[in-house]
N, C-alpha and C positions, 0 to 999 in steps of 0.2 A: 353576567346574568343580571337583567333588570329586576328591581324589586317592584312590588305591587304599587308602591307610592309614586312611581314614575310613569305609570300607565294612565290613560285617560280615566278609566273607572276608579283607579286609585286616587287620582287628584280630585275627582268629584266626591268620592267617599271622604277624603280628608277634609275637604272644604265643608261638607255637610256636618261632620263631627265637630269642626271648629265652631260653626254657627250654633249648633245645639249646645255645646259647652258654654258659649258666651250667654246664651239664653238662660240656661239653668243656673249659672253663677250670678245672674243679675240680682241686685239687692232686693227687688220687689217680687221675685219669682215665688218664693215660699208664701208670702202674703197673698198673692194672687191665687195660688192653689188652694189655700185654706178658705178664702172667700168663695171660690167656686164650689168647694165641698159643702160649705154652709148654705149657699144659694140652692144647690141641688137638693140638699136635705129639706130645706124649707119648701121647695116645690113639691117634693114627695109628700110631705105632711099636708100641704094644701090640697093636693090632688085627692087625698084620702077623705077630705071633708064630705064629698058627695057619696062615698061608698060606706061610710060609717054613720051610726046614729050620732046625734048631737052630743050625748054624754061621753061616748067613747072618743069622739074627736076632741072634745075639750080636755079630756084626761091625757090623751097622747100629746096634744099641743102643750099642755101645762108641763108635763114631764120633760119634753124637748126643750122648752124655754128655760126651765130650771137648770137643766144640764148644761146648756150653752152659757147661761149666766155664770154658773159655777166654774166652768172651764175658763171663761174670760176673766173672772175675778181671781182665781187661784192659779191658773195655768195647769191644773191637774183635774182629771176626771175621776171621781170616786163614786161609782154607782151605789155603793152601800150607804151613802150619805143622802140619798134622795129624800126630798120632803114629802111627807105623807099627810099634810094638813088639807090637801085639796078634797073638797066634798062633792064636787061636780054638781 
């Protein structure tokens, strides 16, 4: 009895799994994913500029930038430590 790995669909599936494994294990894959998440978040913040008032947008952007800076500096995200000095 032939196993699935010896059939044409099995060989294609095995090849696909190998390629995906090599991609995910690449040393820059995690960095790329984090950069894409940050770029997407910045695009969402920027798109809200036109739908919010200037004060609301500034407040949101300020909190986002403080959070990203804190995450980059400490490697941890602690929402309870948000800075409240922003007056808008």
